[in-house]
Each structure stands twice: as C-alpha cells, then as structure tokens.
N, C-alpha and C positions, 0 to 999 in steps of 0.2 A: 638076060640082057634087056635093058629098057632104054627108051629115048627120053632125054631130059635136057631142056634148054638148048635144043639144036645139036646136042652131042650124044653119041651113043655112050651108054654107061654099062659096064659089066660089073657084076657083083662078085667080089672076092670074099673068101671066108672071113668071118669076124674074128679078130684077136682081142685079147684083153686090152692091149694098147690102143687099138682102133676104137673100141667101145669107150675107153676112158677119155679119149680125146673129144668125145661128143658131149661131155658134161657141160661145156660152155654154152651149148644151145639152150639148156634149161635156165640159164641166168643171163640171157641175151641182153635184156634191158640194163642190168647192172654192169655187164661187161662194157656196153656202149657208153655208159656214164663215167666209168672209173678207169678204164684202160686208156693210157695216154697215147697221143700220136707220136710219131718218130721225128727226130730232129731234121730240119730242112738241110742242114749241113751234110748229114750222112746220106740223105736221099740224093742230094746234088752230087756227092762224091760217087755214089753207085752209078748214077746216070752218066757221069763223066767217064768213069772207068769202062763202062759198057759201050761208050761211044754212040749212045742213042739220043734221039730227040723227037720232036713233034711228028706224029704219024706212025712211029715205029710200034710194032706189035710186041707186047710183053704178056707173060703169064704171071698171075699171082696165086700162090698156093696157100689156101687158108686165109681168105680175106677178112674173116670175122664180120664186124659191122662197118668196115671200110676205113679204118684209121690210116693205113698206108695207102690204100687205093686212092683216096682223095689226093694225096701228095703226088702220086703217079699221074693222075688225070690232070692235075694242075700244070704238069710239065708237058702236056700235049700228047702223052702216050696213049695208045689204044690198048686197053687192058681186058684180058680174059681173066675173070676172077672166079676161082674155084672155092667153094665153101660147102662142106657136108651138112652143116646145121641149118635147118629150114628157118628157124627163128632168127638166127644171125644174118642169114642172107636176105631175109625180108627187111630187116633194119638197114642193111647195107643199101638195098635198092632205094629205100626211103631217104636215107641220108645223102645219097649221091645222085638223086634225081636232077638232071640238068647239069651235072658237074663235068661231063665229058663222055668220050667214047668208051663205054664199058659193056661187056657181055658177061652176065652172071651164069655160072654153071653150078647147080646144086649137086655136088658129087665129091667123093673122096679123090685125092690125087691119083691113087692107085687104080681107080675104077674108070675115070674119064678117058675115053679113047680119043686123045688129042692128035692132031696131025703132026707128023714127024718133021723136024727141022723147020718149024714154023715161026718160032719166037726169037727175037733179038736178045731177050733177057728173061730169066725166071726169077721172080722176087718171092720171098716168103718172110713174114715177120712173126716171130713167136709161134710158129706153127709147124715148121718142117720136121720137128722131132716127133710129131704125131703120125707121120707117114711111116710105112714099113721100110726100114733101111735096107732090107734085102732087095728091094726094087726101086726105092725112091731116088737114089743117086743115078741109077741107070735111066729112069724115066725123065729126070731133069735133063740129062744129056741128050736123050732121044728127041725131045721137043725143041731143043735149042738148035739154031743154025750153027754150022761149024764156026768156032771162034766166039760163039755167043756167051753171055755172062750169067752165072748164077750168083745172086745177091741175097744173102741171108742177114736178117736183123733180129736183135733180141735185147731185152733188158736183163741184166744180171746183177746180183748183189756182189759187192766186193768188201774187203776188210780195210778200213781206214781208221786212224786214231780218233777222228771226230765222232765216229758212230760205233766203234767197237763195243763199248760198254752196252749200248742200246741193243745191238744185234745179239750179243751174248744173252741179254735178259730176255729177248724175244724167243730165242732158241730154248732157253731154260723153261720158259712158259709152255712151249710146245712139248718139251720132254715131260713136263708135269701132266699135261692134259692128254697128250696122244704120243706116248713114247715110240710106238711103232712107226708113226709118220716122221717124227724127229730123227729117228735112226737113219733114215734115207734122205735127209735134207741135203741139198747141194752144198758143197764145201765153199766157204768164203775164203777167197785168196786176196792178197793185196794186188794192186794194179800191176806192179812190176812182175810178180810171179805169173799173173794171168797172161800178160803179154809175152813173157819168155816161153811159157808153155805152148802158146799159139805158134810162136816162131819155130819152136822145135818140131812141130808137126806139120809145117806148111807144105810138105810134099803131098799131103792127102787132106783135102778140104773136109772130108767127113770126120777125120780125127781132130782137126781144129775145132769143128763145131761140137764134137763130143766133149772135148776138154772144156770148152767155154761154159757149157750148160750142164755139165755132169750127166750127159745123156749116153745111153748105150746105143749109139747109132754109127759109130766108126766102123767102116768096112774097107778091107784091103782093095777091093775091086775099084773103088772110087779113084784110086791113084792113077789109073789108066784113062780115066774119063775127063779129068780136069787138071789144069795146071795154072800157073800164074796166080797163086793164092795170095790175097792181100787182106789186111785187117786194119780197121780204124775204130777207136773207141772215144766216147765222150763221157767223162765222169760227171756225177751230179750228186749233191747231198740233198736229201728230201726230208722234210719234217712233217709229222702226222699227229693229229689229235687221236685219241683212241677210236672215235667214230670213223675218222678218215682211214685209219689203218684197217679197221674191220671191213670197211667198204672195199678196199683194195684186196684184202685177203679173200674175201668172198668170191672174187673173180679168178682165184687160183685153183688149179685142179685138185690140190691136196684138200681143200676145204670140203669138197664133195664127199670125202671119206670120213669126215667127222660126224658123229651123232649129234642130235640137237643139244643134248646135255654138254657134250664137249665144246660145241660152238659157244654156248653161253658161258662156260668156264673160261674159254680163251678170251672172250670179251672182258670178263672180270679181271683176268690177268693183265690185259692191256691197260685197263683203267688203273690198276694198282701200280704198274710200272710208271705210268704218266704221273700219278700222284707222288710216287717216290722220287722221281727225278725233278718234279716241279717245273717241267718244260715239255715241249713237244718231243715225241719219240723220233729219233733220227735213223736214217738208213742211207748208206752209201751205195750207189748203183753206177753201172756204166751201161750206156747204149752201145752195142757193138755191131759193126758191119763187117761181114766177111764176104769177099767176092772171089770167084774163080772163073777161069775161062775154059770153055769146052775144048777138049783136044780135037784137032783136025785129023787125027790119025785113024779115026773110026773104030777104035778099040771098044769092046764091051766084054762083059763077063758071062754072057749066055752061051 
C-alpha cells in the first residue's frame, strides 16, 4: 500500500485487461491531440439528471488528458480525477492549470481508497470498461451518496447508409492486415438497433454499457446497485483523410497490438481506400451518455 496524491492506494493483482488499459500512457501526446472532447449538450444533460451544480463534488474515473474534466470544471464542479497513466495525468495537470477545482489522483479506480458516500456523481468517459467489472460497479456505488448519479460517456461506431461502404472497406483492410484483431472488432449496428438494445437492458446499467461498446463488463450484481437508467445519443458523420484516420487509430488500444509492419500496411490500405473512393473516408459515430442513480436500499454483492 502506498500514498499517492493525498489518497491511500492499494495494489491489486495485475490482469491482462488492467495492463492493456495502460497502453494509452505511452501515446499520451497523440491521445491529447487527437481524442475529441465530449458534446456540451450531453455534459449538460448529465449534470441536469444528476441535479448537481457549482461546488458539488464529483469523481472522474480515467480522466486521460482532461477532455471531459475541462467540461466538468467549466460547470463549477469540484473534480477528483483518477488516472493511472503518469504521462496522461501530467498532461491533464498542464492542460487544466487554472481551469477550476480539481484534485488529481494517479491510481487505478480499483486501487484508490476513496471515501465512501462522498461524491454527488461519478463520471467516466471512454474509460470505465478498463476497470475490473467484478468490483467496478460496486466501487462506483460505494463512493456515491445515496441517490447519486453514475454518468458514462463513450464514442461508438454505428452503421448508416452514408458510411456503410467506407466502414466495410476499413474492416476489410483490418482483416487483411491483422485478422486476429478484426475477428474481435466491435459490431456496427444501426442507431435504431443500438437504442432498442439499450432499452431492453435498462434494468441493469452494466448490461446497457456492455451492449453499447461490445464490452464484457455486464454483471448481474449491478442490478441491485443502480436504477433509473437513462440514455441519450448524438449521431455524427466524420470524414478523414488517410493521415487523419491513422492519427485517430493510433490512439486506439487495438493499435498497440499491431507490429510495425502491420501498422505500415494498414496506412497503405487507408491510402488505397481514399484513392479508390476519390473523397475523404467516412465514419458514422454516436456519442452516448448513459446515466443511472445509486439505489438507496444499501444493497451490495459482497
């Protein structure tokens, strides 16, 4: 057990998922340049649903270089920002200097011994799936005040007519270059199917989040911890040059598994697709917000 940033930190055994989630720290500068911020409309919706405002204490799990953190601080919230990556958190400190009341904690969510029932809301953007689901949903409930809100955000690919041909070409390129990675690529669903699947699972926030991102993080015990699950999405069509697409893909965890030769081959494939289409490469995405309210019954699975 060690002291870090004013909080006691206890070390849990490393798992493949936990080690894999640290790959972003090695590309912190690229992550900072190319990962987008989150829409103000969804941040405002999360804040409204949580019933929070200036001066309220919130926890952010996996702050990265501060994309969502900045939005939370701009709304006057007092943020405790957890981030296991030393390079990422250093950039976050630099980016958010003077931006508001933020305390950084360089630790995994599972390891930081945070005070119980302390936070009005727990936020996490594109990060919660890296925490161990055997404990993460319970930890989120433990640190929330009764009735407090869990707010998860994520960018996800969807299938739309305007980009279907492009996304099929990109997946074919990945199958050609790295078939083992392509075999486990998240499924693209159309927006109606995405929303219907979330609605069907809304009695368990962990199953909603698992469906949305094709993550293996759904756990039955979360049903007893959270209720009032709500979702909102904002679709967007994005266009990339080959260089822009490569820059974004470099910030994805799957990229770390590619050999140098595979990376070069993938860049050539992107260039070929661009030349074949004679226009930028399109991708349809949604930014999703899922919120849930901590149960006041005090149930847990321990």
